[in-house]
N, CA, C, O and CB atoms as a CASP TS submission, in Angstrom:
PFRMAT TS
TARGET T0000
AUTHOR 0000-0000-0000
METHOD Language model
MODEL 1
PARENT N/A
ATOM      1  N   MET     1     257.431 -72.731 -14.750  1.00  0.00           N
ATOM      2  CA  MET     1     256.554 -72.314 -14.361  1.00  0.00           C
ATOM      3  C   MET     1     256.338 -72.619 -12.809  1.00  0.00           C
ATOM      4  O   MET     1     255.462 -73.450 -12.567  1.00  0.00           O
ATOM      5  CB  MET     1     255.727 -72.656 -15.188  1.00  0.00           C
ATOM      6  N   THR     2     256.926 -72.136 -11.868  1.00  0.00           N
ATOM      7  CA  THR     2     257.317 -71.931 -10.835  1.00  0.00           C
ATOM      8  C   THR     2     255.926 -71.231 -10.214  1.00  0.00           C
ATOM      9  O   THR     2     254.891 -71.811  -9.885  1.00  0.00           O
ATOM     10  CB  THR     2     258.639 -71.214 -10.909  1.00  0.00           C
ATOM     11  N   GLY     3     256.247 -69.723 -10.156  1.00  0.00           N
ATOM     12  CA  GLY     3     255.931 -69.150  -9.856  1.00  0.00           C
ATOM     13  C   GLY     3     256.205 -69.038  -8.450  1.00  0.00           C
ATOM     14  O   GLY     3     257.382 -69.245  -8.155  1.00  0.00           O
ATOM     15  N   SER     4     255.455 -68.776  -7.546  1.00  0.00           N
ATOM     16  CA  SER     4     255.576 -68.499  -6.451  1.00  0.00           C
ATOM     17  C   SER     4     254.618 -69.407  -4.912  1.00  0.00           C
ATOM     18  O   SER     4     254.574 -69.159  -3.707  1.00  0.00           O
ATOM     19  CB  SER     4     255.335 -67.133  -6.753  1.00  0.00           C
ATOM     20  N   SER     5     253.874 -70.683  -5.950  1.00  0.00           N
ATOM     21  CA  SER     5     253.403 -71.265  -4.914  1.00  0.00           C
ATOM     22  C   SER     5     254.461 -72.801  -4.200  1.00  0.00           C
ATOM     23  O   SER     5     254.380 -73.709  -3.373  1.00  0.00           O
ATOM     24  CB  SER     5     251.879 -71.599  -5.492  1.00  0.00           C
ATOM     25  N   GLY     6     255.880 -71.912  -5.775  1.00  0.00           N
ATOM     26  CA  GLY     6     256.733 -72.890  -5.219  1.00  0.00           C
ATOM     27  C   GLY     6     256.292 -74.953  -5.875  1.00  0.00           C
ATOM     28  O   GLY     6     256.933 -76.000  -5.795  1.00  0.00           O
ATOM     29  N   ARG     7     255.244 -74.678  -6.315  1.00  0.00           N
ATOM     30  CA  ARG     7     254.862 -76.072  -7.770  1.00  0.00           C
ATOM     31  C   ARG     7     256.141 -75.963  -8.517  1.00  0.00           C
ATOM     32  O   ARG     7     256.877 -74.977  -8.467  1.00  0.00           O
ATOM     33  CB  ARG     7     253.254 -75.672  -9.207  1.00  0.00           C
ATOM     34  N   GLY     8     256.338 -76.927  -9.141  1.00  0.00           N
ATOM     35  CA  GLY     8     257.195 -77.044 -10.262  1.00  0.00           C
ATOM     36  C   GLY     8     257.723 -78.472 -10.343  1.00  0.00           C
ATOM     37  O   GLY     8     257.084 -79.352  -9.767  1.00  0.00           O
ATOM     38  N   GLY     9     258.801 -78.767 -10.989  1.00  0.00           N
ATOM     39  CA  GLY     9     259.839 -80.241 -11.069  1.00  0.00           C
ATOM     40  C   GLY     9     258.819 -81.357 -11.237  1.00  0.00           C
ATOM     41  O   GLY     9     257.754 -81.129 -11.812  1.00  0.00           O
ATOM     42  N   PRO    10     259.087 -82.436 -10.800  1.00  0.00           N
ATOM     43  CA  PRO    10     258.558 -83.591 -10.148  1.00  0.00           C
ATOM     44  C   PRO    10     257.054 -83.876  -9.770  1.00  0.00           C
ATOM     45  O   PRO    10     256.683 -83.539  -8.645  1.00  0.00           O
ATOM     46  CB  PRO    10     259.216 -83.637  -9.059  1.00  0.00           C
ATOM     47  N   VAL    11     256.077 -84.536 -10.723  1.00  0.00           N
ATOM     48  CA  VAL    11     255.376 -85.222  -9.762  1.00  0.00           C
ATOM     49  C   VAL    11     255.302 -86.159  -9.433  1.00  0.00           C
ATOM     50  O   VAL    11     256.242 -86.953  -9.425  1.00  0.00           O
ATOM     51  CB  VAL    11     254.625 -85.197  -9.747  1.00  0.00           C
ATOM     52  N   LEU    12     254.210 -86.387  -9.063  1.00  0.00           N
ATOM     53  CA  LEU    12     254.767 -87.832  -8.151  1.00  0.00           C
ATOM     54  C   LEU    12     252.936 -88.537  -8.636  1.00  0.00           C
ATOM     55  O   LEU    12     251.896 -87.886  -8.541  1.00  0.00           O
ATOM     56  CB  LEU    12     255.289 -87.456  -5.598  1.00  0.00           C
ATOM     57  N   THR    13     253.031 -89.676  -9.025  1.00  0.00           N
ATOM     58  CA  THR    13     251.795 -90.252  -9.062  1.00  0.00           C
ATOM     59  C   THR    13     250.840 -90.897  -8.270  1.00  0.00           C
ATOM     60  O   THR    13     251.624 -91.437  -7.489  1.00  0.00           O
ATOM     61  CB  THR    13     251.889 -90.821  -9.655  1.00  0.00           C
ATOM     62  N   THR    14     250.045 -91.147  -7.995  1.00  0.00           N
ATOM     63  CA  THR    14     249.767 -90.922  -7.044  1.00  0.00           C
ATOM     64  C   THR    14     250.175 -92.141  -5.754  1.00  0.00           C
ATOM     65  O   THR    14     250.306 -91.935  -4.548  1.00  0.00           O
ATOM     66  CB  THR    14     248.544 -90.571  -7.346  1.00  0.00           C
ATOM     67  N   ARG    15     250.391 -94.223  -6.988  1.00  0.00           N
ATOM     68  CA  ARG    15     250.891 -94.883  -5.735  1.00  0.00           C
ATOM     69  C   ARG    15     252.633 -93.965  -5.235  1.00  0.00           C
ATOM     70  O   ARG    15     253.347 -94.393  -4.328  1.00  0.00           O
ATOM     71  CB  ARG    15     251.096 -96.879  -6.231  1.00  0.00           C
ATOM     72  N   GLY    16     253.021 -92.533  -6.197  1.00  0.00           N
ATOM     73  CA  GLY    16     254.021 -92.961  -5.387  1.00  0.00           C
ATOM     74  C   GLY    16     253.284 -91.552  -4.081  1.00  0.00           C
ATOM     75  O   GLY    16     252.092 -91.824  -3.943  1.00  0.00           O
ATOM     76  N   ALA    17     253.424 -91.074  -3.753  1.00  0.00           N
ATOM     77  CA  ALA    17     252.177 -89.890  -3.616  1.00  0.00           C
ATOM     78  C   ALA    17     251.765 -90.793  -1.863  1.00  0.00           C
ATOM     79  O   ALA    17     251.841 -90.475  -0.676  1.00  0.00           O
ATOM     80  CB  ALA    17     250.411 -89.970  -5.427  1.00  0.00           C
ATOM     81  N   ALA    18     251.372 -91.892  -2.574  1.00  0.00           N
ATOM     82  CA  ALA    18     250.839 -92.521  -1.310  1.00  0.00           C
ATOM     83  C   ALA    18     252.611 -92.425  -0.588  1.00  0.00           C
ATOM     84  O   ALA    18     253.022 -91.715   0.330  1.00  0.00           O
ATOM     85  CB  ALA    18     249.914 -94.459  -1.601  1.00  0.00           C
ATOM     86  N   THR    19     253.305 -93.384  -1.394  1.00  0.00           N
ATOM     87  CA  THR    19     254.910 -94.119  -0.289  1.00  0.00           C
ATOM     88  C   THR    19     255.001 -91.947   0.248  1.00  0.00           C
ATOM     89  O   THR    19     254.614 -91.424   1.293  1.00  0.00           O
ATOM     90  CB  THR    19     257.401 -95.265  -2.023  1.00  0.00           C
ATOM     91  N   TYR    20     255.481 -91.461  -0.658  1.00  0.00           N
ATOM     92  CA  TYR    20     255.831 -90.490  -0.448  1.00  0.00           C
ATOM     93  C   TYR    20     254.762 -89.605   1.361  1.00  0.00           C
ATOM     94  O   TYR    20     255.195 -88.804   2.190  1.00  0.00           O
ATOM     95  CB  TYR    20     255.691 -89.916  -2.094  1.00  0.00           C
ATOM     96  N   SER    21     253.504 -90.216   1.263  1.00  0.00           N
ATOM     97  CA  SER    21     253.230 -89.884   2.642  1.00  0.00           C
ATOM     98  C   SER    21     253.258 -90.979   3.590  1.00  0.00           C
ATOM     99  O   SER    21     253.178 -90.665   4.777  1.00  0.00           O
ATOM    100  CB  SER    21     251.996 -89.278   2.743  1.00  0.00           C
ATOM    101  N   GLY    22     253.326 -91.813   3.385  1.00  0.00           N
ATOM    102  CA  GLY    22     253.779 -92.867   4.418  1.00  0.00           C
ATOM    103  C   GLY    22     252.302 -93.963   4.476  1.00  0.00           C
ATOM    104  O   GLY    22     251.976 -94.724   5.386  1.00  0.00           O
ATOM    105  N   LEU    23     251.940 -93.825   3.789  1.00  0.00           N
ATOM    106  CA  LEU    23     250.360 -94.028   3.599  1.00  0.00           C
ATOM    107  C   LEU    23     249.983 -95.753   2.278  1.00  0.00           C
ATOM    108  O   LEU    23     250.233 -95.811   1.074  1.00  0.00           O
ATOM    109  CB  LEU    23     249.702 -92.035   2.661  1.00  0.00           C
ATOM    110  N   ALA    24     249.535 -96.528   2.911  1.00  0.00           N
ATOM    111  CA  ALA    24     249.337 -97.522   1.847  1.00  0.00           C
ATOM    112  C   ALA    24     248.588 -96.872   0.717  1.00  0.00           C
ATOM    113  O   ALA    24     247.901 -95.852   0.661  1.00  0.00           O
ATOM    114  CB  ALA    24     248.573 -98.773   2.363  1.00  0.00           C
ATOM    115  N   TYR    25     248.858 -97.583   0.027  1.00  0.00           N
ATOM    116  CA  TYR    25     248.192 -97.181  -1.625  1.00  0.00           C
ATOM    117  C   TYR    25     246.285 -97.009  -1.439  1.00  0.00           C
ATOM    118  O   TYR    25     245.539 -96.037  -1.557  1.00  0.00           O
ATOM    119  CB  TYR    25     248.637 -98.953  -3.044  1.00  0.00           C
ATOM    120  N   GLN    26     246.027 -98.539  -1.086  1.00  0.00           N
ATOM    121  CA  GLN    26     245.012 -98.435  -0.830  1.00  0.00           C
ATOM    122  C   GLN    26     243.868 -97.013  -0.066  1.00  0.00           C
ATOM    123  O   GLN    26     242.892 -96.325  -0.366  1.00  0.00           O
ATOM    124  CB  GLN    26     245.220 -99.424  -0.326  1.00  0.00           C
ATOM    125  N   THR    27     245.005 -97.284   1.253  1.00  0.00           N
ATOM    126  CA  THR    27     244.402 -95.713   2.423  1.00  0.00           C
ATOM    127  C   THR    27     244.277 -94.774   1.729  1.00  0.00           C
ATOM    128  O   THR    27     243.231 -94.131   1.828  1.00  0.00           O
ATOM    129  CB  THR    27     245.402 -94.999   3.677  1.00  0.00           C
ATOM    130  N   PHE    28     245.684 -94.206   0.422  1.00  0.00           N
ATOM    131  CA  PHE    28     245.919 -92.549   0.666  1.00  0.00           C
ATOM    132  C   PHE    28     243.730 -93.177  -0.250  1.00  0.00           C
ATOM    133  O   PHE    28     242.575 -92.903   0.078  1.00  0.00           O
ATOM    134  CB  PHE    28     248.032 -91.082  -0.729  1.00  0.00           C
ATOM    135  N   ARG    29     244.524 -94.255  -1.667  1.00  0.00           N
ATOM    136  CA  ARG    29     243.050 -93.186  -2.073  1.00  0.00           C
ATOM    137  C   ARG    29     241.499 -93.575  -1.677  1.00  0.00           C
ATOM    138  O   ARG    29     240.507 -93.048  -2.180  1.00  0.00           O
ATOM    139  CB  ARG    29     242.896 -93.077  -3.818  1.00  0.00           C
ATOM    140  N   ASN    30     241.493 -94.728  -0.552  1.00  0.00           N
ATOM    141  CA  ASN    30     240.131 -94.008  -0.152  1.00  0.00           C
ATOM    142  C   ASN    30     239.715 -92.781   0.547  1.00  0.00           C
ATOM    143  O   ASN    30     238.584 -92.341   0.751  1.00  0.00           O
ATOM    144  CB  ASN    30     239.576 -94.721   0.497  1.00  0.00           C
ATOM    145  N   LEU    31     241.274 -92.164   0.982  1.00  0.00           N
ATOM    146  CA  LEU    31     240.959 -90.875   0.737  1.00  0.00           C
ATOM    147  C   LEU    31     240.899 -89.917  -0.039  1.00  0.00           C
ATOM    148  O   LEU    31     240.445 -88.794   0.177  1.00  0.00           O
ATOM    149  CB  LEU    31     241.259 -90.526   1.150  1.00  0.00           C
ATOM    150  N   LEU    32     241.249 -90.237  -0.748  1.00  0.00           N
ATOM    151  CA  LEU    32     241.192 -89.026  -2.139  1.00  0.00           C
ATOM    152  C   LEU    32     239.717 -89.566  -3.149  1.00  0.00           C
ATOM    153  O   LEU    32     239.247 -88.911  -4.079  1.00  0.00           O
ATOM    154  CB  LEU    32     243.107 -89.207  -3.442  1.00  0.00           C
ATOM    155  N   ALA    33     239.024 -91.369  -2.485  1.00  0.00           N
ATOM    156  CA  ALA    33     237.883 -90.732  -2.650  1.00  0.00           C
ATOM    157  C   ALA    33     236.584 -90.642  -1.880  1.00  0.00           C
ATOM    158  O   ALA    33     235.491 -90.581  -2.442  1.00  0.00           O
ATOM    159  CB  ALA    33     237.642 -91.056  -3.584  1.00  0.00           C
ATOM    160  N   ALA    34     236.794 -90.636  -0.232  1.00  0.00           N
ATOM    161  CA  ALA    34     236.423 -88.885   0.613  1.00  0.00           C
ATOM    162  C   ALA    34     236.626 -87.865   0.334  1.00  0.00           C
ATOM    163  O   ALA    34     235.949 -87.041   0.949  1.00  0.00           O
ATOM    164  CB  ALA    34     236.891 -88.481   1.672  1.00  0.00           C
ATOM    165  N   ASP    35     237.441 -87.408  -0.518  1.00  0.00           N
ATOM    166  CA  ASP    35     237.413 -85.727  -1.085  1.00  0.00           C
ATOM    167  C   ASP    35     238.474 -85.369  -0.120  1.00  0.00           C
ATOM    168  O   ASP    35     238.750 -84.169  -0.139  1.00  0.00           O
ATOM    169  CB  ASP    35     235.760 -84.630  -0.884  1.00  0.00           C
ATOM    170  N   GLN    36     239.561 -86.541   1.246  1.00  0.00           N
ATOM    171  CA  GLN    36     240.066 -86.067   2.400  1.00  0.00           C
ATOM    172  C   GLN    36     241.060 -85.574   2.007  1.00  0.00           C
ATOM    173  O   GLN    36     241.584 -84.836   2.840  1.00  0.00           O
ATOM    174  CB  GLN    36     240.255 -86.850   3.398  1.00  0.00           C
ATOM    175  N   GLY    37     241.549 -85.654   1.112  1.00  0.00           N
ATOM    176  CA  GLY    37     243.388 -86.588  -0.036  1.00  0.00           C
ATOM    177  C   GLY    37     243.848 -84.785  -0.318  1.00  0.00           C
ATOM    178  O   GLY    37     243.170 -83.811   0.006  1.00  0.00           O
ATOM    179  N   PRO    38     245.397 -84.787  -1.113  1.00  0.00           N
ATOM    180  CA  PRO    38     245.635 -83.728  -1.086  1.00  0.00           C
ATOM    181  C   PRO    38     245.302 -83.443  -2.432  1.00  0.00           C
ATOM    182  O   PRO    38     244.845 -84.165  -3.318  1.00  0.00           O
ATOM    183  CB  PRO    38     246.785 -83.461  -0.587  1.00  0.00           C
ATOM    184  N   ARG    39     245.833 -81.452  -2.395  1.00  0.00           N
ATOM    185  CA  ARG    39     245.538 -81.460  -3.233  1.00  0.00           C
ATOM    186  C   ARG    39     245.852 -82.118  -5.576  1.00  0.00           C
ATOM    187  O   ARG    39     246.862 -81.876  -6.236  1.00  0.00           O
ATOM    188  CB  ARG    39     245.510 -80.554  -2.557  1.00  0.00           C
ATOM    189  N   LYS    40     244.928 -82.669  -5.936  1.00  0.00           N
ATOM    190  CA  LYS    40     245.701 -83.085  -7.148  1.00  0.00           C
ATOM    191  C   LYS    40     245.728 -82.012  -7.964  1.00  0.00           C
ATOM    192  O   LYS    40     245.460 -80.827  -7.767  1.00  0.00           O
ATOM    193  CB  LYS    40     245.169 -84.251  -7.886  1.00  0.00           C
ATOM    194  N   PHE    41     246.427 -83.160  -9.780  1.00  0.00           N
ATOM    195  CA  PHE    41     246.164 -82.229 -11.074  1.00  0.00           C
ATOM    196  C   PHE    41     245.962 -83.121 -11.563  1.00  0.00           C
ATOM    197  O   PHE    41     246.495 -84.184 -11.244  1.00  0.00           O
ATOM    198  CB  PHE    41     247.062 -81.295 -11.791  1.00  0.00           C
ATOM    199  N   LYS    42     245.004 -82.970 -12.639  1.00  0.00           N
ATOM    200  CA  LYS    42     245.083 -84.290 -14.588  1.00  0.00           C
ATOM    201  C   LYS    42     246.298 -84.179 -15.112  1.00  0.00           C
ATOM    202  O   LYS    42     246.774 -83.043 -15.123  1.00  0.00           O
ATOM    203  CB  LYS    42     243.941 -83.743 -16.353  1.00  0.00           C
ATOM    204  N   GLN    43     247.041 -85.202 -15.626  1.00  0.00           N
ATOM    205  CA  GLN    43     247.628 -84.896 -17.094  1.00  0.00           C
ATOM    206  C   GLN    43     247.415 -87.043 -17.356  1.00  0.00           C
ATOM    207  O   GLN    43     247.670 -88.192 -16.997  1.00  0.00           O
ATOM    208  CB  GLN    43     249.959 -83.834 -17.091  1.00  0.00           C
ATOM    209  N   GLY    44     246.655 -85.964 -18.394  1.00  0.00           N
ATOM    210  CA  GLY    44     246.118 -87.178 -19.235  1.00  0.00           C
ATOM    211  C   GLY    44     245.114 -88.078 -17.715  1.00  0.00           C
ATOM    212  O   GLY    44     244.636 -87.803 -16.615  1.00  0.00           O
ATOM    213  N   ARG    45     245.251 -89.045 -18.502  1.00  0.00           N
ATOM    214  CA  ARG    45     244.567 -89.812 -17.288  1.00  0.00           C
ATOM    215  C   ARG    45     244.516 -89.971 -15.610  1.00  0.00           C
ATOM    216  O   ARG    45     243.583 -90.371 -14.913  1.00  0.00           O
ATOM    217  CB  ARG    45     244.844 -90.794 -17.546  1.00  0.00           C
ATOM    218  N   LEU    46     245.656 -89.583 -15.276  1.00  0.00           N
ATOM    219  CA  LEU    46     246.478 -89.766 -13.842  1.00  0.00           C
ATOM    220  C   LEU    46     246.258 -88.935 -13.208  1.00  0.00           C
ATOM    221  O   LEU    46     246.352 -87.785 -13.635  1.00  0.00           O
ATOM    222  CB  LEU    46     247.827 -89.832 -13.744  1.00  0.00           C
ATOM    223  N   ASN    47     245.873 -89.219 -11.928  1.00  0.00           N
ATOM    224  CA  ASN    47     245.926 -87.988 -10.871  1.00  0.00           C
ATOM    225  C   ASN    47     247.364 -87.540 -10.662  1.00  0.00           C
ATOM    226  O   ASN    47     248.288 -88.329 -10.469  1.00  0.00           O
ATOM    227  CB  ASN    47     245.306 -88.411  -9.366  1.00  0.00           C
ATOM    228  N   VAL    48     247.515 -85.922 -10.727  1.00  0.00           N
ATOM    229  CA  VAL    48     249.314 -86.483 -10.219  1.00  0.00           C
ATOM    230  C   VAL    48     249.790 -85.207  -9.172  1.00  0.00           C
ATOM    231  O   VAL    48     249.245 -84.157  -9.512  1.00  0.00           O
ATOM    232  CB  VAL    48     250.798 -86.534 -11.989  1.00  0.00           C
ATOM    233  N   PHE    49     250.617 -85.072  -8.064  1.00  0.00           N
ATOM    234  CA  PHE    49     250.794 -84.875  -6.448  1.00  0.00           C
ATOM    235  C   PHE    49     251.789 -84.192  -7.179  1.00  0.00           C
ATOM    236  O   PHE    49     252.521 -84.619  -8.072  1.00  0.00           O
ATOM    237  CB  PHE    49     251.084 -86.145  -5.090  1.00  0.00           C
ATOM    238  N   TYR    50     251.660 -82.357  -6.354  1.00  0.00           N
ATOM    239  CA  TYR    50     253.317 -82.045  -6.905  1.00  0.00           C
ATOM    240  C   TYR    50     253.950 -82.185  -4.789  1.00  0.00           C
ATOM    241  O   TYR    50     253.315 -81.549  -3.947  1.00  0.00           O
ATOM    242  CB  TYR    50     253.575 -79.544  -8.113  1.00  0.00           C
ATOM    243  N   PRO    51     255.063 -82.988  -4.408  1.00  0.00           N
ATOM    244  CA  PRO    51     255.692 -82.686  -3.654  1.00  0.00           C
ATOM    245  C   PRO    51     254.568 -81.482  -1.240  1.00  0.00           C
ATOM    246  O   PRO    51     254.002 -81.443  -0.148  1.00  0.00           O
ATOM    247  CB  PRO    51     256.760 -81.786  -5.170  1.00  0.00           C
ATOM    248  N   VAL    52     255.323 -80.924  -2.566  1.00  0.00           N
ATOM    249  CA  VAL    52     254.777 -78.955  -2.155  1.00  0.00           C
ATOM    250  C   VAL    52     253.058 -79.222  -1.093  1.00  0.00           C
ATOM    251  O   VAL    52     252.564 -79.039   0.020  1.00  0.00           O
ATOM    252  CB  VAL    52     254.113 -77.618  -4.553  1.00  0.00           C
ATOM    253  N   ASP    53     252.771 -79.763  -2.459  1.00  0.00           N
ATOM    254  CA  ASP    53     250.717 -80.042  -2.234  1.00  0.00           C
ATOM    255  C   ASP    53     250.825 -80.639  -1.225  1.00  0.00           C
ATOM    256  O   ASP    53     250.347 -80.267  -0.154  1.00  0.00           O
ATOM    257  CB  ASP    53     249.577 -81.100  -3.384  1.00  0.00           C
ATOM    258  N   LEU    54     251.592 -81.849  -1.441  1.00  0.00           N
ATOM    259  CA  LEU    54     251.412 -83.123  -0.394  1.00  0.00           C
ATOM    260  C   LEU    54     252.351 -82.916   1.525  1.00  0.00           C
ATOM    261  O   LEU    54     252.116 -83.386   2.638  1.00  0.00           O
ATOM    262  CB  LEU    54     252.354 -84.733  -1.513  1.00  0.00           C
ATOM    263  N   ASP    55     253.126 -82.217   1.105  1.00  0.00           N
ATOM    264  CA  ASP    55     253.725 -81.570   2.426  1.00  0.00           C
ATOM    265  C   ASP    55     253.017 -80.442   3.847  1.00  0.00           C
ATOM    266  O   ASP    55     253.050 -80.261   5.064  1.00  0.00           O
ATOM    267  CB  ASP    55     254.781 -80.772   1.748  1.00  0.00           C
ATOM    268  N   ALA    56     252.256 -79.805   2.205  1.00  0.00           N
ATOM    269  CA  ALA    56     250.622 -78.772   2.596  1.00  0.00           C
ATOM    270  C   ALA    56     249.758 -80.187   3.903  1.00  0.00           C
ATOM    271  O   ALA    56     249.731 -80.133   5.132  1.00  0.00           O
ATOM    272  CB  ALA    56     249.052 -78.469   0.244  1.00  0.00           C
ATOM    273  N   TRP    57     249.272 -81.108   3.118  1.00  0.00           N
ATOM    274  CA  TRP    57     248.094 -81.403   3.337  1.00  0.00           C
ATOM    275  C   TRP    57     248.727 -82.535   4.547  1.00  0.00           C
ATOM    276  O   TRP    57     247.824 -83.356   4.388  1.00  0.00           O
ATOM    277  CB  TRP    57     247.147 -81.869   1.921  1.00  0.00           C
ATOM    278  N   MET    58     249.003 -82.735   4.886  1.00  0.00           N
ATOM    279  CA  MET    58     250.250 -83.537   5.457  1.00  0.00           C
ATOM    280  C   MET    58     250.786 -82.999   6.882  1.00  0.00           C
ATOM    281  O   MET    58     251.023 -83.771   7.811  1.00  0.00           O
ATOM    282  CB  MET    58     251.513 -83.426   4.370  1.00  0.00           C
ATOM    283  N   ARG    59     250.965 -81.512   6.970  1.00  0.00           N
ATOM    284  CA  ARG    59     251.047 -80.001   7.732  1.00  0.00           C
ATOM    285  C   ARG    59     249.742 -80.683   9.012  1.00  0.00           C
ATOM    286  O   ARG    59     249.815 -81.205  10.124  1.00  0.00           O
ATOM    287  CB  ARG    59     250.368 -78.134   6.358  1.00  0.00           C
ATOM    288  N   GLU    60     248.372 -80.209   7.838  1.00  0.00           N
ATOM    289  CA  GLU    60     246.741 -79.803   8.207  1.00  0.00           C
ATOM    290  C   GLU    60     246.096 -80.880   8.644  1.00  0.00           C
ATOM    291  O   GLU    60     244.916 -80.684   8.932  1.00  0.00           O
ATOM    292  CB  GLU    60     245.829 -79.266   7.003  1.00  0.00           C
ATOM    293  N   ARG    61     246.767 -82.637   8.867  1.00  0.00           N
ATOM    294  CA  ARG    61     246.977 -84.032   9.022  1.00  0.00           C
ATOM    295  C   ARG    61     247.090 -84.070  10.634  1.00  0.00           C
ATOM    296  O   ARG    61     246.240 -84.600  11.349  1.00  0.00           O
ATOM    297  CB  ARG    61     248.343 -84.617   8.150  1.00  0.00           C
ATOM    298  N   ILE    62     247.796 -83.685  10.920  1.00  0.00           N
ATOM    299  CA  ILE    62     248.619 -84.036  12.143  1.00  0.00           C
ATOM    300  C   ILE    62     247.859 -83.394  13.483  1.00  0.00           C
ATOM    301  O   ILE    62     247.812 -82.184  13.704  1.00  0.00           O
ATOM    302  CB  ILE    62     250.229 -83.398  11.961  1.00  0.00           C
ATOM    303  N   THR    63     247.513 -84.001  13.989  1.00  0.00           N
ATOM    304  CA  THR    63     246.599 -84.322  15.627  1.00  0.00           C
ATOM    305  C   THR    63     247.876 -83.696  17.106  1.00  0.00           C
ATOM    306  O   THR    63     248.931 -84.263  17.390  1.00  0.00           O
ATOM    307  CB  THR    63     246.264 -86.850  15.853  1.00  0.00           C
ATOM    308  N   ASP    64     247.382 -82.587  17.703  1.00  0.00           N
ATOM    309  CA  ASP    64     248.139 -82.975  18.900  1.00  0.00           C
ATOM    310  C   ASP    64     247.274 -83.691  19.875  1.00  0.00           C
ATOM    311  O   ASP    64     246.110 -83.580  20.257  1.00  0.00           O
ATOM    312  CB  ASP    64     248.757 -81.774  19.566  1.00  0.00           C
ATOM    313  N   PRO    65     248.757 -84.835  20.252  1.00  0.00           N
ATOM    314  CA  PRO    65     247.220 -85.810  22.080  1.00  0.00           C
ATOM    315  C   PRO    65     247.294 -85.398  22.559  1.00  0.00           C
ATOM    316  O   PRO    65     246.883 -85.988  23.559  1.00  0.00           O
ATOM    317  CB  PRO    65     247.019 -87.096  23.186  1.00  0.00           C
ATOM    318  N   THR    66     247.810 -83.883  22.976  1.00  0.00           N
ATOM    319  CA  THR    66     246.999 -83.518  24.252  1.00  0.00           C
ATOM    320  C   THR    66     245.565 -83.095  24.572  1.00  0.00           C
ATOM    321  O   THR    66     244.900 -83.309  25.586  1.00  0.00           O
ATOM    322  CB  THR    66     247.561 -82.624  24.699  1.00  0.00           C
ATOM    323  N   GLN    67     245.133 -82.177  22.994  1.00  0.00           N
ATOM    324  CA  GLN    67     244.368 -81.767  22.886  1.00  0.00           C
ATOM    325  C   GLN    67     243.231 -82.437  22.715  1.00  0.00           C
ATOM    326  O   GLN    67     242.236 -82.308  23.428  1.00  0.00           O
ATOM    327  CB  GLN    67     244.631 -81.167  22.347  1.00  0.00           C
ATOM    328  N   ALA    68     243.372 -83.386  21.491  1.00  0.00           N
ATOM    329  CA  ALA    68     242.424 -84.632  21.899  1.00  0.00           C
ATOM    330  C   ALA    68     242.472 -84.905  23.503  1.00  0.00           C
ATOM    331  O   ALA    68     241.679 -84.490  24.348  1.00  0.00           O
ATOM    332  CB  ALA    68     242.959 -86.090  21.078  1.00  0.00           C
ATOM    333  N   ALA    69     243.417 -85.571  23.653  1.00  0.00           N
ATOM    334  CA  ALA    69     242.672 -85.935  25.345  1.00  0.00           C
ATOM    335  C   ALA    69     242.182 -85.756  26.052  1.00  0.00           C
ATOM    336  O   ALA    69     241.530 -86.458  26.826  1.00  0.00           O
ATOM    337  CB  ALA    69     242.841 -86.063  26.106  1.00  0.00           C
ATOM    338  N   ALA    70     242.448 -84.322  25.940  1.00  0.00           N
ATOM    339  CA  ALA    70     241.752 -82.833  26.705  1.00  0.00           C
ATOM    340  C   ALA    70     240.090 -83.005  26.219  1.00  0.00           C
ATOM    341  O   ALA    70     239.133 -83.133  26.982  1.00  0.00           O
ATOM    342  CB  ALA    70     242.601 -80.956  25.890  1.00  0.00           C
ATOM    343  N   SER    71     240.068 -82.973  24.995  1.00  0.00           N
ATOM    344  CA  SER    71     238.702 -82.748  24.834  1.00  0.00           C
ATOM    345  C   SER    71     238.044 -83.913  25.135  1.00  0.00           C
ATOM    346  O   SER    71     236.835 -83.730  25.282  1.00  0.00           O
ATOM    347  CB  SER    71     238.353 -82.291  23.568  1.00  0.00           C
ATOM    348  N   GLN    72     238.330 -84.805  25.247  1.00  0.00           N
ATOM    349  CA  GLN    72     237.794 -86.612  25.570  1.00  0.00           C
ATOM    350  C   GLN    72     237.366 -86.018  27.001  1.00  0.00           C
ATOM    351  O   GLN    72     236.286 -86.362  27.480  1.00  0.00           O
ATOM    352  CB  GLN    72     239.340 -88.326  25.617  1.00  0.00           C
ATOM    353  N   THR    73     237.973 -85.377  27.493  1.00  0.00           N
ATOM    354  CA  THR    73     238.162 -85.436  29.532  1.00  0.00           C
ATOM    355  C   THR    73     236.657 -84.681  29.631  1.00  0.00           C
ATOM    356  O   THR    73     235.892 -84.900  30.571  1.00  0.00           O
ATOM    357  CB  THR    73     239.983 -84.078  30.604  1.00  0.00           C
ATOM    358  N   HIS    74     236.261 -83.507  28.217  1.00  0.00           N
ATOM    359  CA  HIS    74     235.051 -82.861  28.527  1.00  0.00           C
ATOM    360  C   HIS    74     234.036 -83.928  28.406  1.00  0.00           C
ATOM    361  O   HIS    74     232.932 -83.435  28.636  1.00  0.00           O
ATOM    362  CB  HIS    74     234.766 -81.648  27.635  1.00  0.00           C
ATOM    363  N   LEU    75     233.991 -84.659  28.251  1.00  0.00           N
ATOM    364  CA  LEU    75     232.581 -85.438  27.586  1.00  0.00           C
ATOM    365  C   LEU    75     232.398 -85.993  28.491  1.00  0.00           C
ATOM    366  O   LEU    75     231.233 -85.697  28.758  1.00  0.00           O
ATOM    367  CB  LEU    75     232.506 -86.395  26.346  1.00  0.00           C
ATOM    368  N   THR    76     232.730 -86.627  29.203  1.00  0.00           N
ATOM    369  CA  THR    76     232.790 -87.381  29.929  1.00  0.00           C
ATOM    370  C   THR    76     232.097 -86.790  31.344  1.00  0.00           C
ATOM    371  O   THR    76     232.047 -87.498  32.350  1.00  0.00           O
ATOM    372  CB  THR    76     234.072 -87.786  29.860  1.00  0.00           C
TER
END
């Protein structure tokens, strides 16, 4: 069941998703606990993640350093 969402195929565990995202396992878990992590699904008692959802979440987290610097100059 792939559908148009691009979900299908293998899923990643929490540890696998952290590695895929380039984050430390505990940092990834902290983000999940703070409700700032990627979309997750339950598979039994485990949280599982589709790579397509991880990719979308990582794109959302990208910040433009020039915009961050510009907003800091407006604060002073």
